[in-house]
C-alpha positions, 0 to 999 in steps of 0.5 A: 193916270196921275193923282192930283190934289186940290187945285191940281197940286201933285198929291202922290205918285203916278198910277198905271192901269194894267188891266180893265175887266168888265161884265154887264157894264153899259153896252159890254157883256164882257171885256178884258183889256190889257193896257200898255204903260204910257199912251193908250188910244180907244178908237172906233165908230160912234156909240161903240163904247169908248166913253163907257170904258173911260166911265168904268175907269172913272167909276172904279177910281172915284166910286161914282159915275161921271154920266149916270144918274142912278146905278141901274144906268150902268147895267146892260139893259138886257140883264138889268133884272137878272145879273149884276155888273162886275168890274175890276181895275188892276194897277201898278 
């Protein structure tokens, strides 16, 4: 992940995501990912959560969702009234 400034200008140093931990986020009850430096691919069938992983990274980086219109859209449906989502992004 590289930080960019206005009009795509370089605004800082490269940031590498090392770990992503989610609980009760979208379709994930719990997931813990360790990512390698460099290219990481998310591969799977449709509707398995690949875009949700990218949305979580975007949300933790910008504090807004790229797809949800409300915060409740981000919480797993079966725990919407009882538990809060938890997300942690670790970088180096």
